[in-house]
C-alpha positions as CSV (number, residue, x, y, z in Angstrom):
1,M,-13.4,1.4,-9.5
2,T,-10.1,3.0,-8.5
3,Y,-8.5,3.4,-5.1
4,L,-6.0,5.8,-3.5
5,H,-2.5,5.4,-5.1
6,A,-3.8,3.2,-8.0
7,D,-2.2,5.2,-10.8
8,T,1.1,5.5,-8.9
9,I,1.2,1.8,-8.2
10,A,0.6,1.0,-11.8
11,A,3.3,3.4,-12.8
12,L,5.8,1.8,-10.3
13,A,5.0,-1.6,-11.9
14,K,5.8,-0.2,-15.4
15,K,9.0,1.3,-14.1
16,K,10.3,-1.6,-12.0
17,L,9.0,-4.8,-13.6
18,P,9.8,-6.3,-17.0
19,A,7.5,-5.5,-19.9
20,A,6.7,-9.2,-20.3
21,S,5.0,-9.3,-16.9
22,Q,2.9,-6.1,-17.4
23,K,0.0,-7.9,-19.1
24,L,-0.6,-10.1,-16.1
25,I,0.3,-7.8,-13.2
26,Q,-1.4,-4.6,-14.3
27,P,-5.0,-6.0,-13.9
28,F,-4.0,-7.6,-10.6
29,L,-2.6,-4.3,-9.3
30,R,-5.6,-2.4,-10.5
31,S,-8.0,-4.7,-8.5
32,Y,-5.9,-5.7,-5.5
33,Y,-6.8,-2.8,-3.2
34,T,-10.2,-1.9,-4.7
35,F,-12.2,-2.7,-1.6
36,V,-9.8,-1.3,0.9
37,G,-10.9,2.0,2.3
38,D,-8.9,5.1,1.4
39,D,-8.5,5.8,5.1
40,D,-6.6,2.6,5.5
41,L,-4.5,3.2,2.3
42,S,-3.7,6.8,3.2
43,E,-1.4,5.5,6.0
44,C,0.8,3.7,3.5
45,T,3.1,4.9,0.7
46,A,2.4,3.9,-2.9
47,E,5.8,2.1,-2.8
48,S,4.9,-0.1,0.2
49,L,1.5,-0.9,-1.4
50,F,3.2,-1.8,-4.6
51,A,5.8,-4.0,-2.9
52,T,3.2,-5.8,-0.9
53,A,1.0,-6.5,-3.9
54,K,4.0,-7.6,-5.9
55,E,5.0,-10.1,-3.2
56,H,1.5,-11.5,-3.2
57,F,1.4,-11.7,-7.0
58,A,4.7,-13.6,-7.0
59,L,3.2,-16.1,-4.5
60,L,0.2,-16.4,-6.7
61,Q,2.4,-17.3,-9.7
62,K,3.8,-20.3,-7.7
63,Y,0.3,-21.6,-6.7
64,N,-0.7,-24.8,-8.5
65,G,-4.1,-25.2,-7.0
66,K,-3.2,-28.3,-5.1
67,K,-1.0,-27.1,-2.2
68,V,-1.6,-24.3,0.2
69,L,1.0,-21.6,0.0
70,I,1.8,-19.3,2.9
71,N,4.5,-16.7,3.0
72,V,5.4,-15.1,6.3
73,Y,8.1,-12.4,6.2
74,N,9.3,-9.2,7.8
75,P,9.7,-6.8,5.0
76,S,12.9,-4.9,4.7
77,I,13.9,-2.1,2.4
78,K,16.8,-4.0,1.0
79,K,14.9,-7.2,0.1
80,H,11.3,-6.1,-0.4
81,G,11.5,-2.4,-1.2
82,Y,9.8,-1.2,2.0
83,S,9.6,-1.7,5.7
84,P,6.5,-1.3,7.9
């Protein structure tokens, strides 16, 4: 199953992330927005969707299964690559 911007988000990951991380992040990105409606996704750019998923993937990489992790932030173009 694919979603709006799926190919563009995958291409952004290939362009912006190291080759070593592609094996893990590509399946994550392909499934991350699968059950979000196209109407909801159409209001966002592929770049902002990529940046959001990338931030969540980074948090997932820190998770050890023992401690709850929460990341609250106000995205900025300089730090996160997009702003709301």
